[in-house]
N, C-alpha and C positions, 0 to 999 in steps of 0.2 A: 811533439810535431803534431801540427793541426790537420794531419791527412786524415781523411774518411774514407771508411772500404763498407762495403757492404757482399754478406754472402748474396748469391742470387738462384735458384733454379726452376727458371721459366721468367722472373721479375714480369709477372702479369699484373702486379699490384704499380708499377708504375702507369700501364693506364687508368687507374684509381687515383692515386698520387700524385699527381705532375709535377710537383712542386718538390718533391722528398730531394735531399740534397743540399749539395752538391757531393758528389762521391768522386774523392780521387784515381778509385779502383772500387771495378767490379768485379767477385771475383765467382765464378762460375763452378757450382759442386755439382753440374751433371753428370760428370765423369768418373764420380768417386762411388764404384760399385757397390759399398757398403751401407752407402743410403738407399738401396732399393732393395735389402732384405725382407722375404717376407716369410715368416712361419706360423702357417695355416693350424695352430694350435690351438690349444686354448692355457696361457689368453690367446689371442690374433695379435703376432707382432708384424706388424707395417713399416716400412725403413722410410724416414721422413723425405725421400727425392720422390716418391711414388704418387704420380698424379695422379686426379682426382678420378678421372677415366679410367684411371688402373685401380683404383681402388673401389669403384662402382663394378669394374669387371670382374673384382675377387670377390667380394661381398656378394655378388649375384650367384657366382661359383659355388658359393660354399653358404648358400641360404638353407641347406637340409640339416646345416650344424647349428644353425640359430637362428630364432623366427624373427630375430633384431636384426638381421643383415638384412632381409626383405624391405622392411620399414627404412631403416640408414640408404639402400640404395633409391628408396622412391624419393627420398629427400636430397638425396644429394645429386640428382638427376636436376634439380631445380635449381642448384647453383651456378652462378654466371650462365656463360653460356659453353655450349661443345668444343668449340677452339680452346678458351680459357681452361679449362676443366682437360683436353688434350697436356696443353701444355705447364696449368698451375699446378705446384702439391701441393697433399694436403698441410702440410707442415708448415708452407709459405703461405697458405693461409691464416694458420695460427700466428705464425710472425706478424703477418698486417695487421693481425687484432691486437698482436701485445705492443705493435711501435702506435697504433691509431687504435683507444680504446674505442672510441665511438663510430667505428667500421661496423656494420652489423654483418656479424661474419655467423652464415649458419652452419659451419662447419662447425665453428667453435660451439656453436649452441645445444650441435647433437652429440658430439664428444660429450661435453657435457654432461648432456641428458643419459648419454650409457655407462657412466663413471670411465670413459677411458682416463687413460693415466699417459702420459707424456715424459 
């Protein structure tokens, strides 16, 4: 079948790439609790549905655990605007970069810089 679907968790990419699709179905994953897991150990584990704003709050609260957290917070606050950061997930940003390699993802750049594993 030629049906196309897309997993979304905020779907903020629609504001950047308005001509993506058409999709037969958008599947919202926001109601999947396991995608919000946060394990504040070493390594830090953050679920894929965690919003950019929540990631900023998490890193800021844990800035005493790693000096890199403060640097990440400073940079993540420059991504998009507050409304997009409140809705968009960090993993959604990376998936946007995956689908559109030309997308200038600051999230991808800083995750790469700190050696994050996805």
